[in-house]
Backbone as XML, in Angstrom:
<?xml version="1.0"?>
<chain id="A" units="angstrom">
  <residue number="1" name="MET">
    <atom name="N" x="73.393" y="-37.363" z="12.771"/>
    <atom name="CA" x="71.969" y="-37.203" z="12.490"/>
    <atom name="C" x="71.593" y="-35.734" z="12.423"/>
  </residue>
  <residue number="2" name="LYS">
    <atom name="N" x="72.092" y="-34.969" z="13.366"/>
    <atom name="CA" x="71.768" y="-33.537" z="13.389"/>
    <atom name="C" x="72.293" y="-32.850" z="12.132"/>
  </residue>
  <residue number="3" name="ASN">
    <atom name="N" x="73.444" y="-33.244" z="11.665"/>
    <atom name="CA" x="74.038" y="-32.653" z="10.480"/>
    <atom name="C" x="73.137" y="-32.864" z="9.258"/>
  </residue>
  <residue number="4" name="THR">
    <atom name="N" x="72.565" y="-34.059" z="9.127"/>
    <atom name="CA" x="71.663" y="-34.353" z="8.015"/>
    <atom name="C" x="70.398" y="-33.505" z="8.107"/>
  </residue>
  <residue number="5" name="LYS">
    <atom name="N" x="69.871" y="-33.347" z="9.300"/>
    <atom name="CA" x="68.662" y="-32.538" z="9.505"/>
    <atom name="C" x="68.940" y="-31.077" z="9.154"/>
  </residue>
  <residue number="6" name="ASP">
    <atom name="N" x="70.106" y="-30.566" z="9.555"/>
    <atom name="CA" x="70.476" y="-29.189" z="9.234"/>
    <atom name="C" x="70.579" y="-28.985" z="7.724"/>
  </residue>
  <residue number="7" name="LYS">
    <atom name="N" x="71.160" y="-29.962" z="7.031"/>
    <atom name="CA" x="71.284" y="-29.864" z="5.578"/>
    <atom name="C" x="69.905" y="-29.856" z="4.914"/>
  </residue>
  <residue number="8" name="LEU">
    <atom name="N" x="69.010" y="-30.685" z="5.436"/>
    <atom name="CA" x="67.665" y="-30.750" z="4.897"/>
    <atom name="C" x="66.935" y="-29.424" z="5.097"/>
  </residue>
  <residue number="9" name="VAL">
    <atom name="N" x="67.055" y="-28.832" z="6.276"/>
    <atom name="CA" x="66.415" y="-27.549" z="6.564"/>
    <atom name="C" x="67.006" y="-26.458" z="5.679"/>
  </residue>
  <residue number="10" name="MET">
    <atom name="N" x="68.314" y="-26.455" z="5.496"/>
    <atom name="CA" x="68.954" y="-25.447" z="4.640"/>
    <atom name="C" x="68.530" y="-25.619" z="3.181"/>
  </residue>
  <residue number="11" name="SER">
    <atom name="N" x="68.420" y="-26.867" z="2.721"/>
    <atom name="CA" x="67.992" y="-27.120" z="1.343"/>
    <atom name="C" x="66.561" y="-26.633" z="1.124"/>
  </residue>
  <residue number="12" name="PHE">
    <atom name="N" x="65.687" y="-26.923" z="2.089"/>
    <atom name="CA" x="64.303" y="-26.475" z="1.978"/>
    <atom name="C" x="64.237" y="-24.949" z="1.979"/>
  </residue>
  <residue number="13" name="GLY">
    <atom name="N" x="65.017" y="-24.317" z="2.851"/>
    <atom name="CA" x="65.064" y="-22.856" z="2.908"/>
    <atom name="C" x="65.538" y="-22.264" z="1.592"/>
  </residue>
  <residue number="14" name="ALA">
    <atom name="N" x="66.548" y="-22.894" z="0.982"/>
    <atom name="CA" x="67.057" y="-22.416" z="-0.301"/>
    <atom name="C" x="65.990" y="-22.534" z="-1.391"/>
  </residue>
  <residue number="15" name="LEU">
    <atom name="N" x="65.236" y="-23.641" z="-1.390"/>
    <atom name="CA" x="64.166" y="-23.815" z="-2.376"/>
    <atom name="C" x="63.073" y="-22.765" z="-2.196"/>
  </residue>
  <residue number="16" name="VAL">
    <atom name="N" x="62.730" y="-22.455" z="-0.981"/>
    <atom name="CA" x="61.716" y="-21.432" z="-0.713"/>
    <atom name="C" x="62.192" y="-20.075" z="-1.218"/>
  </residue>
  <residue number="17" name="ILE">
    <atom name="N" x="63.437" y="-19.733" z="-0.961"/>
    <atom name="CA" x="63.988" y="-18.452" z="-1.412"/>
    <atom name="C" x="64.015" y="-18.385" z="-2.936"/>
  </residue>
  <residue number="18" name="ILE">
    <atom name="N" x="64.413" y="-19.479" z="-3.582"/>
    <atom name="CA" x="64.438" y="-19.511" z="-5.051"/>
    <atom name="C" x="63.030" y="-19.344" z="-5.610"/>
  </residue>
  <residue number="19" name="ALA">
    <atom name="N" x="62.042" y="-20.000" z="-4.992"/>
    <atom name="CA" x="60.648" y="-19.872" z="-5.453"/>
    <atom name="C" x="60.153" y="-18.440" z="-5.299"/>
  </residue>
  <residue number="20" name="ILE">
    <atom name="N" x="60.458" y="-17.808" z="-4.177"/>
    <atom name="CA" x="60.039" y="-16.418" z="-3.946"/>
    <atom name="C" x="60.664" y="-15.496" z="-4.983"/>
  </residue>
  <residue number="21" name="ILE">
    <atom name="N" x="61.950" y="-15.661" z="-5.232"/>
    <atom name="CA" x="62.640" y="-14.837" z="-6.230"/>
    <atom name="C" x="62.041" y="-15.077" z="-7.616"/>
  </residue>
  <residue number="22" name="GLY">
    <atom name="N" x="61.705" y="-16.338" z="-7.924"/>
    <atom name="CA" x="61.094" y="-16.654" z="-9.214"/>
    <atom name="C" x="59.746" y="-15.967" z="-9.397"/>
  </residue>
  <residue number="23" name="PHE">
    <atom name="N" x="58.903" y="-16.005" z="-8.361"/>
    <atom name="CA" x="57.597" y="-15.348" z="-8.452"/>
    <atom name="C" x="57.741" y="-13.838" z="-8.589"/>
  </residue>
  <residue number="24" name="ILE">
    <atom name="N" x="58.682" y="-13.263" z="-7.887"/>
    <atom name="CA" x="58.921" y="-11.820" z="-8.007"/>
    <atom name="C" x="59.390" y="-11.492" z="-9.429"/>
  </residue>
  <residue number="25" name="PHE">
    <atom name="N" x="60.298" y="-12.301" z="-9.960"/>
    <atom name="CA" x="60.805" y="-12.078" z="-11.317"/>
    <atom name="C" x="59.673" y="-12.164" z="-12.341"/>
  </residue>
  <residue number="26" name="ILE">
    <atom name="N" x="58.827" y="-13.203" z="-12.221"/>
    <atom name="CA" x="57.706" y="-13.363" z="-13.159"/>
    <atom name="C" x="56.782" y="-12.154" z="-13.083"/>
  </residue>
  <residue number="27" name="GLY">
    <atom name="N" x="56.498" y="-11.697" z="-11.867"/>
    <atom name="CA" x="55.619" y="-10.540" z="-11.697"/>
    <atom name="C" x="56.176" y="-9.278" z="-12.309"/>
  </residue>
  <residue number="28" name="ILE">
    <atom name="N" x="57.454" y="-9.030" z="-12.089"/>
    <atom name="CA" x="58.087" y="-7.820" z="-12.633"/>
    <atom name="C" x="58.277" y="-7.938" z="-14.144"/>
  </residue>
  <residue number="29" name="ALA">
    <atom name="N" x="58.778" y="-9.080" z="-14.591"/>
    <atom name="CA" x="59.041" y="-9.263" z="-16.024"/>
    <atom name="C" x="57.753" y="-9.191" z="-16.842"/>
  </residue>
  <residue number="30" name="GLY">
    <atom name="N" x="56.643" y="-9.649" z="-16.267"/>
    <atom name="CA" x="55.374" y="-9.617" z="-16.976"/>
    <atom name="C" x="54.939" y="-8.219" z="-17.357"/>
  </residue>
  <residue number="31" name="HIS">
    <atom name="N" x="55.304" y="-7.234" z="-16.559"/>
    <atom name="CA" x="54.923" y="-5.856" z="-16.855"/>
    <atom name="C" x="55.692" y="-5.282" z="-18.040"/>
  </residue>
  <residue number="32" name="PHE">
    <atom name="N" x="56.788" y="-5.926" z="-18.414"/>
    <atom name="CA" x="57.571" y="-5.466" z="-19.561"/>
    <atom name="C" x="57.263" y="-6.272" z="-20.817"/>
  </residue>
  <residue number="33" name="ASN">
    <atom name="N" x="56.428" y="-7.297" z="-20.691"/>
    <atom name="CA" x="56.044" y="-8.138" z="-21.828"/>
    <atom name="C" x="54.738" y="-7.613" z="-22.409"/>
  </residue>
  <residue number="34" name="THR">
    <atom name="N" x="54.823" y="-6.518" z="-23.146"/>
    <atom name="CA" x="53.649" y="-5.872" z="-23.735"/>
    <atom name="C" x="53.565" y="-6.222" z="-25.217"/>
  </residue>
  <residue number="35" name="LYS">
    <atom name="N" x="52.351" y="-6.602" z="-25.663"/>
    <atom name="CA" x="52.167" y="-6.884" z="-27.089"/>
    <atom name="C" x="50.721" y="-6.633" z="-27.483"/>
  </residue>
  <residue number="36" name="THR">
    <atom name="N" x="50.488" y="-6.571" z="-28.785"/>
    <atom name="CA" x="49.141" y="-6.389" z="-29.326"/>
    <atom name="C" x="48.693" y="-7.697" z="-29.959"/>
  </residue>
  <residue number="37" name="ILE">
    <atom name="N" x="47.502" y="-8.132" z="-29.597"/>
    <atom name="CA" x="46.928" y="-9.354" z="-30.152"/>
    <atom name="C" x="45.754" y="-8.951" z="-31.039"/>
  </residue>
  <residue number="38" name="THR">
    <atom name="N" x="45.796" y="-9.405" z="-32.283"/>
    <atom name="CA" x="44.750" y="-9.102" z="-33.260"/>
    <atom name="C" x="44.031" y="-10.391" z="-33.612"/>
  </residue>
  <residue number="39" name="GLY">
    <atom name="N" x="42.714" y="-10.338" z="-33.594"/>
    <atom name="CA" x="41.946" y="-11.523" z="-33.953"/>
    <atom name="C" x="40.463" y="-11.325" z="-33.744"/>
  </residue>
  <residue number="40" name="THR">
    <atom name="N" x="39.743" y="-12.447" z="-33.796"/>
    <atom name="CA" x="38.296" y="-12.456" z="-33.635"/>
    <atom name="C" x="37.942" y="-12.941" z="-32.236"/>
  </residue>
  <residue number="41" name="VAL">
    <atom name="N" x="37.077" y="-12.202" z="-31.567"/>
    <atom name="CA" x="36.626" y="-12.601" z="-30.229"/>
    <atom name="C" x="35.682" y="-13.790" z="-30.397"/>
  </residue>
  <residue number="42" name="THR">
    <atom name="N" x="36.016" y="-14.917" z="-29.742"/>
    <atom name="CA" x="35.180" y="-16.111" z="-29.847"/>
    <atom name="C" x="34.308" y="-16.317" z="-28.612"/>
  </residue>
  <residue number="43" name="GLU">
    <atom name="N" x="34.735" y="-15.759" z="-27.488"/>
    <atom name="CA" x="33.970" y="-15.923" z="-26.243"/>
    <atom name="C" x="34.462" y="-14.906" z="-25.227"/>
  </residue>
  <residue number="44" name="LYS">
    <atom name="N" x="33.578" y="-14.579" z="-24.281"/>
    <atom name="CA" x="33.973" y="-13.725" z="-23.161"/>
    <atom name="C" x="33.075" y="-14.053" z="-21.981"/>
  </residue>
  <residue number="45" name="GLU">
    <atom name="N" x="33.614" y="-13.909" z="-20.770"/>
    <atom name="CA" x="32.805" y="-14.168" z="-19.587"/>
    <atom name="C" x="33.370" y="-13.451" z="-18.369"/>
  </residue>
  <residue number="46" name="ARG">
    <atom name="N" x="32.540" y="-13.342" z="-17.356"/>
    <atom name="CA" x="32.934" y="-12.735" z="-16.083"/>
    <atom name="C" x="33.136" y="-13.850" z="-15.066"/>
  </residue>
  <residue number="47" name="ILE">
    <atom name="N" x="34.264" y="-13.818" z="-14.382"/>
    <atom name="CA" x="34.583" y="-14.798" z="-13.351"/>
    <atom name="C" x="34.433" y="-14.114" z="-11.997"/>
  </residue>
  <residue number="48" name="ILE">
    <atom name="N" x="33.624" y="-14.706" z="-11.121"/>
    <atom name="CA" x="33.419" y="-14.154" z="-9.775"/>
    <atom name="C" x="34.062" y="-15.107" z="-8.776"/>
  </residue>
  <residue number="49" name="ASP">
    <atom name="N" x="34.918" y="-14.570" z="-7.908"/>
    <atom name="CA" x="35.553" y="-15.391" z="-6.880"/>
    <atom name="C" x="34.497" y="-16.049" z="-6.007"/>
  </residue>
  <residue number="50" name="SER">
    <atom name="N" x="34.828" y="-17.207" z="-5.458"/>
    <atom name="CA" x="33.858" y="-17.981" z="-4.685"/>
    <atom name="C" x="33.281" y="-17.191" z="-3.514"/>
  </residue>
  <residue number="51" name="GLY">
    <atom name="N" x="34.066" y="-16.279" z="-2.938"/>
    <atom name="CA" x="33.566" y="-15.457" z="-1.836"/>
    <atom name="C" x="32.659" y="-14.338" z="-2.301"/>
  </residue>
  <residue number="52" name="GLY">
    <atom name="N" x="32.641" y="-14.081" z="-3.612"/>
    <atom name="CA" x="31.793" y="-13.043" z="-4.177"/>
    <atom name="C" x="32.354" y="-11.642" z="-4.023"/>
  </residue>
  <residue number="53" name="GLY">
    <atom name="N" x="33.570" y="-11.521" z="-3.499"/>
    <atom name="CA" x="34.137" y="-10.202" z="-3.242"/>
    <atom name="C" x="34.739" y="-9.522" z="-4.451"/>
  </residue>
  <residue number="54" name="SER">
    <atom name="N" x="35.335" y="-10.286" z="-5.341"/>
    <atom name="CA" x="35.977" y="-9.661" z="-6.495"/>
    <atom name="C" x="35.683" y="-10.476" z="-7.750"/>
  </residue>
  <residue number="55" name="SER">
    <atom name="N" x="35.918" y="-9.845" z="-8.886"/>
    <atom name="CA" x="35.687" y="-10.522" z="-10.161"/>
    <atom name="C" x="36.659" y="-9.989" z="-11.200"/>
  </residue>
  <residue number="56" name="TYR">
    <atom name="N" x="36.758" y="-10.722" z="-12.287"/>
    <atom name="CA" x="37.549" y="-10.296" z="-13.438"/>
    <atom name="C" x="36.909" y="-10.899" z="-14.679"/>
  </residue>
  <residue number="57" name="TYR">
    <atom name="N" x="37.378" y="-10.498" z="-15.829"/>
    <atom name="CA" x="36.823" y="-10.961" z="-17.093"/>
    <atom name="C" x="37.859" y="-11.798" z="-17.843"/>
  </residue>
  <residue number="58" name="LEU">
    <atom name="N" x="37.393" y="-12.808" z="-18.570"/>
    <atom name="CA" x="38.230" y="-13.561" z="-19.489"/>
    <atom name="C" x="37.693" y="-13.371" z="-20.900"/>
  </residue>
  <residue number="59" name="VAL">
    <atom name="N" x="38.616" y="-13.266" z="-21.851"/>
    <atom name="CA" x="38.263" y="-13.062" z="-23.256"/>
    <atom name="C" x="39.088" y="-14.041" z="-24.089"/>
  </residue>
  <residue number="60" name="TRP">
    <atom name="N" x="38.421" y="-14.759" z="-24.999"/>
    <atom name="CA" x="39.095" y="-15.671" z="-25.908"/>
    <atom name="C" x="39.147" y="-15.019" z="-27.287"/>
  </residue>
  <residue number="61" name="VAL">
    <atom name="N" x="40.359" y="-14.954" z="-27.851"/>
    <atom name="CA" x="40.561" y="-14.337" z="-29.165"/>
    <atom name="C" x="41.293" y="-15.339" z="-30.055"/>
  </residue>
  <residue number="62" name="GLU">
    <atom name="N" x="40.764" y="-15.555" z="-31.248"/>
    <atom name="CA" x="41.416" y="-16.431" z="-32.213"/>
    <atom name="C" x="42.094" y="-15.576" z="-33.271"/>
  </residue>
  <residue number="63" name="SER">
    <atom name="N" x="43.419" y="-15.716" z="-33.389"/>
    <atom name="CA" x="44.156" y="-14.947" z="-34.384"/>
    <atom name="C" x="44.061" y="-15.636" z="-35.746"/>
  </residue>
  <residue number="64" name="LYS">
    <atom name="N" x="44.533" y="-14.960" z="-36.800"/>
    <atom name="CA" x="44.406" y="-15.453" z="-38.169"/>
    <atom name="C" x="45.067" y="-16.812" z="-38.372"/>
  </residue>
  <residue number="65" name="ASP">
    <atom name="N" x="46.131" y="-17.089" z="-37.621"/>
    <atom name="CA" x="46.828" y="-18.374" z="-37.778"/>
    <atom name="C" x="46.141" y="-19.510" z="-37.014"/>
  </residue>
  <residue number="66" name="GLY">
    <atom name="N" x="44.993" y="-19.224" z="-36.372"/>
    <atom name="CA" x="44.237" y="-20.257" z="-35.673"/>
    <atom name="C" x="44.580" y="-20.398" z="-34.199"/>
  </residue>
  <residue number="67" name="THR">
    <atom name="N" x="45.539" y="-19.616" z="-33.718"/>
    <atom name="CA" x="45.916" y="-19.674" z="-32.310"/>
    <atom name="C" x="44.848" y="-19.006" z="-31.457"/>
  </residue>
  <residue number="68" name="THR">
    <atom name="N" x="44.441" y="-19.689" z="-30.395"/>
    <atom name="CA" x="43.483" y="-19.109" z="-29.470"/>
    <atom name="C" x="44.226" y="-18.531" z="-28.276"/>
  </residue>
  <residue number="69" name="HIS">
    <atom name="N" x="43.971" y="-17.270" z="-27.991"/>
    <atom name="CA" x="44.582" y="-16.576" z="-26.857"/>
    <atom name="C" x="43.524" y="-16.385" z="-25.780"/>
  </residue>
  <residue number="70" name="VAL">
    <atom name="N" x="43.857" y="-16.759" z="-24.550"/>
    <atom name="CA" x="42.965" y="-16.499" z="-23.424"/>
    <atom name="C" x="43.554" y="-15.318" z="-22.673"/>
  </residue>
  <residue number="71" name="LEU">
    <atom name="N" x="42.772" y="-14.252" z="-22.545"/>
    <atom name="CA" x="43.253" y="-13.009" z="-21.950"/>
    <atom name="C" x="42.398" y="-12.639" z="-20.747"/>
  </residue>
  <residue number="72" name="LYS">
    <atom name="N" x="43.030" y="-12.034" z="-19.782"/>
    <atom name="CA" x="42.330" y="-11.552" z="-18.599"/>
    <atom name="C" x="42.101" y="-10.056" z="-18.764"/>
  </residue>
  <residue number="73" name="ASN">
    <atom name="N" x="40.994" y="-9.580" z="-18.248"/>
    <atom name="CA" x="40.708" y="-8.154" z="-18.257"/>
    <atom name="C" x="40.316" y="-7.777" z="-16.835"/>
  </residue>
  <residue number="74" name="SER">
    <atom name="N" x="41.259" y="-7.168" z="-16.118"/>
    <atom name="CA" x="40.979" y="-6.775" z="-14.739"/>
    <atom name="C" x="41.674" y="-5.451" z="-14.436"/>
  </residue>
  <residue number="75" name="ASP">
    <atom name="N" x="41.154" y="-4.775" z="-13.431"/>
    <atom name="CA" x="41.777" y="-3.529" z="-12.992"/>
    <atom name="C" x="43.121" y="-3.840" z="-12.347"/>
  </residue>
  <residue number="76" name="THR">
    <atom name="N" x="44.056" y="-2.916" z="-12.484"/>
    <atom name="CA" x="45.373" y="-3.104" z="-11.884"/>
    <atom name="C" x="45.977" y="-1.770" z="-11.483"/>
  </residue>
  <residue number="77" name="CYS">
    <atom name="N" x="46.471" y="-1.706" z="-10.275"/>
    <atom name="CA" x="47.115" y="-0.478" z="-9.781"/>
    <atom name="C" x="48.449" y="-0.236" z="-10.481"/>
  </residue>
  <residue number="78" name="PHE">
    <atom name="N" x="49.151" y="-1.330" z="-10.825"/>
    <atom name="CA" x="50.487" y="-1.195" z="-11.411"/>
    <atom name="C" x="50.474" y="-0.476" z="-12.747"/>
  </residue>
  <residue number="79" name="ARG">
    <atom name="N" x="49.402" y="-0.628" z="-13.501"/>
    <atom name="CA" x="49.276" y="0.046" z="-14.796"/>
    <atom name="C" x="48.306" y="1.212" z="-14.742"/>
  </residue>
  <residue number="80" name="TRP">
    <atom name="N" x="47.815" y="1.526" z="-13.545"/>
    <atom name="CA" x="46.855" y="2.617" z="-13.350"/>
    <atom name="C" x="45.650" y="2.415" z="-14.263"/>
  </residue>
  <residue number="81" name="LYS">
    <atom name="N" x="45.164" y="1.171" z="-14.297"/>
    <atom name="CA" x="44.034" y="0.801" z="-15.152"/>
    <atom name="C" x="42.839" y="0.448" z="-14.269"/>
  </residue>
  <residue number="82" name="PHE">
    <atom name="N" x="41.798" y="1.224" z="-14.394"/>
    <atom name="CA" x="40.597" y="1.012" z="-13.583"/>
    <atom name="C" x="39.341" y="1.014" z="-14.451"/>
  </residue>
  <residue number="83" name="ASN">
    <atom name="N" x="39.465" y="0.601" z="-15.719"/>
    <atom name="CA" x="38.333" y="0.652" z="-16.651"/>
    <atom name="C" x="38.047" y="-0.710" z="-17.286"/>
  </residue>
  <residue number="84" name="SER">
    <atom name="N" x="38.265" y="-1.784" z="-16.545"/>
    <atom name="CA" x="38.078" y="-3.108" z="-17.140"/>
    <atom name="C" x="36.628" y="-3.356" z="-17.560"/>
  </residue>
  <residue number="85" name="SER">
    <atom name="N" x="35.674" y="-2.841" z="-16.812"/>
    <atom name="CA" x="34.263" y="-3.028" z="-17.195"/>
    <atom name="C" x="33.949" y="-2.292" z="-18.496"/>
  </residue>
  <residue number="86" name="THR">
    <atom name="N" x="34.511" y="-1.107" z="-18.666"/>
    <atom name="CA" x="34.307" y="-0.347" z="-19.906"/>
    <atom name="C" x="34.915" y="-1.092" z="-21.095"/>
  </residue>
  <residue number="87" name="ILE">
    <atom name="N" x="36.117" y="-1.592" z="-20.923"/>
    <atom name="CA" x="36.772" y="-2.358" z="-21.994"/>
    <atom name="C" x="35.954" y="-3.602" z="-22.315"/>
  </residue>
  <residue number="88" name="HIS">
    <atom name="N" x="35.501" y="-4.310" z="-21.277"/>
    <atom name="CA" x="34.724" y="-5.535" z="-21.499"/>
    <atom name="C" x="33.429" y="-5.245" z="-22.270"/>
  </residue>
  <residue number="89" name="GLY">
    <atom name="N" x="32.822" y="-4.101" z="-21.997"/>
    <atom name="CA" x="31.606" y="-3.717" z="-22.715"/>
    <atom name="C" x="31.859" y="-3.441" z="-24.192"/>
  </residue>
  <residue number="90" name="LYS">
    <atom name="N" x="33.060" y="-2.989" z="-24.538"/>
    <atom name="CA" x="33.404" y="-2.704" z="-25.941"/>
    <atom name="C" x="33.734" y="-3.971" z="-26.729"/>
  </residue>
  <residue number="91" name="ILE">
    <atom name="N" x="34.093" y="-5.034" z="-26.026"/>
    <atom name="CA" x="34.468" y="-6.290" z="-26.685"/>
    <atom name="C" x="33.198" y="-7.075" z="-27.001"/>
  </residue>
  <residue number="92" name="LYS">
    <atom name="N" x="32.984" y="-7.345" z="-28.282"/>
    <atom name="CA" x="31.798" y="-8.066" z="-28.745"/>
    <atom name="C" x="32.219" y="-9.381" z="-29.402"/>
  </residue>
  <residue number="93" name="VAL">
    <atom name="N" x="31.549" y="-10.471" z="-29.033"/>
    <atom name="CA" x="31.829" y="-11.773" z="-29.637"/>
    <atom name="C" x="31.563" y="-11.694" z="-31.137"/>
  </residue>
  <residue number="94" name="GLY">
    <atom name="N" x="32.523" y="-12.189" z="-31.927"/>
    <atom name="CA" x="32.413" y="-12.179" z="-33.385"/>
    <atom name="C" x="33.123" y="-11.005" z="-34.042"/>
  </residue>
  <residue number="95" name="ASN">
    <atom name="N" x="33.488" y="-9.982" z="-33.261"/>
    <atom name="CA" x="34.162" y="-8.809" z="-33.823"/>
    <atom name="C" x="35.675" y="-9.003" z="-33.885"/>
  </residue>
  <residue number="96" name="GLN">
    <atom name="N" x="36.277" y="-8.326" z="-34.866"/>
    <atom name="CA" x="37.737" y="-8.251" z="-34.958"/>
    <atom name="C" x="38.215" y="-7.208" z="-33.945"/>
  </residue>
  <residue number="97" name="VAL">
    <atom name="N" x="39.286" y="-7.521" z="-33.223"/>
    <atom name="CA" x="39.813" y="-6.580" z="-32.231"/>
    <atom name="C" x="41.333" y="-6.544" z="-32.278"/>
  </residue>
  <residue number="98" name="ASN">
    <atom name="N" x="41.877" y="-5.427" z="-31.831"/>
    <atom name="CA" x="43.297" y="-5.274" z="-31.535"/>
    <atom name="C" x="43.359" y="-4.985" z="-30.042"/>
  </residue>
  <residue number="99" name="LEU">
    <atom name="N" x="43.933" y="-5.912" z="-29.275"/>
    <atom name="CA" x="44.001" y="-5.755" z="-27.829"/>
    <atom name="C" x="45.453" y="-5.637" z="-27.395"/>
  </residue>
  <residue number="100" name="ARG">
    <atom name="N" x="45.774" y="-4.559" z="-26.689"/>
    <atom name="CA" x="47.117" y="-4.402" z="-26.120"/>
    <atom name="C" x="47.134" y="-5.083" z="-24.773"/>
  </residue>
  <residue number="101" name="THR">
    <atom name="N" x="48.123" y="-5.957" z="-24.546"/>
    <atom name="CA" x="48.201" y="-6.732" z="-23.316"/>
    <atom name="C" x="49.583" y="-6.645" z="-22.693"/>
  </residue>
  <residue number="102" name="TYR">
    <atom name="N" x="49.656" y="-7.082" z="-21.442"/>
    <atom name="CA" x="50.951" y="-7.283" z="-20.800"/>
    <atom name="C" x="50.852" y="-8.538" z="-19.945"/>
  </residue>
  <residue number="103" name="GLY">
    <atom name="N" x="51.976" y="-9.180" z="-19.724"/>
    <atom name="CA" x="52.009" y="-10.361" z="-18.872"/>
    <atom name="C" x="52.248" y="-11.633" z="-19.648"/>
  </residue>
  <residue number="104" name="PHE">
    <atom name="N" x="52.164" y="-12.741" z="-18.922"/>
    <atom name="CA" x="52.434" y="-14.062" z="-19.485"/>
    <atom name="C" x="51.242" y="-14.983" z="-19.262"/>
  </residue>
  <residue number="105" name="ARG">
    <atom name="N" x="51.128" y="-15.999" z="-20.111"/>
    <atom name="CA" x="50.163" y="-17.066" z="-19.882"/>
    <atom name="C" x="50.927" y="-18.216" z="-19.228"/>
  </residue>
  <residue number="106" name="ILE">
    <atom name="N" x="50.623" y="-18.488" z="-17.960"/>
    <atom name="CA" x="51.243" y="-19.587" z="-17.229"/>
    <atom name="C" x="50.105" y="-20.454" z="-16.694"/>
  </residue>
  <residue number="107" name="PRO">
    <atom name="N" x="49.754" y="-21.519" z="-17.436"/>
    <atom name="CA" x="48.581" y="-22.319" z="-17.079"/>
    <atom name="C" x="48.615" y="-22.894" z="-15.665"/>
  </residue>
  <residue number="108" name="ILE">
    <atom name="N" x="49.746" y="-23.403" z="-15.222"/>
    <atom name="CA" x="49.807" y="-24.037" z="-13.907"/>
    <atom name="C" x="49.524" y="-23.050" z="-12.770"/>
  </residue>
  <residue number="109" name="LEU">
    <atom name="N" x="49.747" y="-21.764" z="-13.011"/>
    <atom name="CA" x="49.482" y="-20.727" z="-12.012"/>
    <atom name="C" x="48.193" y="-19.962" z="-12.317"/>
  </residue>
  <residue number="110" name="SER">
    <atom name="N" x="47.462" y="-20.392" z="-13.345"/>
    <atom name="CA" x="46.236" y="-19.707" z="-13.799"/>
    <atom name="C" x="46.488" y="-18.220" z="-14.056"/>
  </residue>
  <residue number="111" name="MET">
    <atom name="N" x="47.623" y="-17.927" z="-14.691"/>
    <atom name="CA" x="47.969" y="-16.543" z="-15.034"/>
    <atom name="C" x="47.686" y="-16.314" z="-16.518"/>
  </residue>
  <residue number="112" name="TYR">
    <atom name="N" x="47.143" y="-15.140" z="-16.810"/>
    <atom name="CA" x="46.812" y="-14.759" z="-18.184"/>
    <atom name="C" x="47.385" y="-13.371" z="-18.455"/>
  </residue>
  <residue number="113" name="PRO">
    <atom name="N" x="47.715" y="-13.075" z="-19.731"/>
    <atom name="CA" x="48.052" y="-11.686" z="-20.064"/>
    <atom name="C" x="46.832" y="-10.809" z="-19.779"/>
  </residue>
  <residue number="114" name="ASN">
    <atom name="N" x="47.064" y="-9.620" z="-19.240"/>
    <atom name="CA" x="45.980" y="-8.694" z="-18.895"/>
    <atom name="C" x="45.809" y="-7.672" z="-20.010"/>
  </residue>
  <residue number="115" name="ILE">
    <atom name="N" x="44.577" y="-7.413" z="-20.384"/>
    <atom name="CA" x="44.276" y="-6.437" z="-21.428"/>
    <atom name="C" x="44.460" y="-5.036" z="-20.872"/>
  </residue>
  <residue number="116" name="ILE">
    <atom name="N" x="45.242" y="-4.208" z="-21.581"/>
    <atom name="CA" x="45.444" y="-2.811" z="-21.186"/>
    <atom name="C" x="44.435" y="-1.917" z="-21.879"/>
  </residue>
  <residue number="117" name="GLU">
    <atom name="N" x="44.274" y="-2.161" z="-23.190"/>
    <atom name="CA" x="43.320" y="-1.332" z="-23.939"/>
    <atom name="C" x="42.873" y="-2.051" z="-25.195"/>
  </residue>
  <residue number="118" name="ILE">
    <atom name="N" x="41.737" y="-1.605" z="-25.708"/>
    <atom name="CA" x="41.211" y="-2.107" z="-26.977"/>
    <atom name="C" x="41.424" y="-1.003" z="-28.006"/>
  </residue>
  <residue number="119" name="GLU">
    <atom name="N" x="41.982" y="-1.362" z="-29.142"/>
    <atom name="CA" x="42.281" y="-0.367" z="-30.180"/>
    <atom name="C" x="41.297" y="-0.509" z="-31.311"/>
  </residue>
</chain>
């Protein structure tokens, strides 16, 4: 019985370690996934955390092929970007934009590519 319990604990520990390594990989790899998205801004909004302490912006852009991209616009220390409000002010619904982004869209984790700059 003890042997089975030990195997179960080791298996759970291995899964936790694999999950941690996966999240670290996604976080690091996302910083190297840089691209420019060109399209028409269809919507934008400010999201405020339930505690009211922090906020970020979401921007929806439709590219020429009809694909809708949901992008996040927030400050980040990793990219030394602290001008998300300025960028958000430049983005106008209905305008054509070129947005440089980094990161991945992972719906189950509510992750979005982050806007670095508007061109």
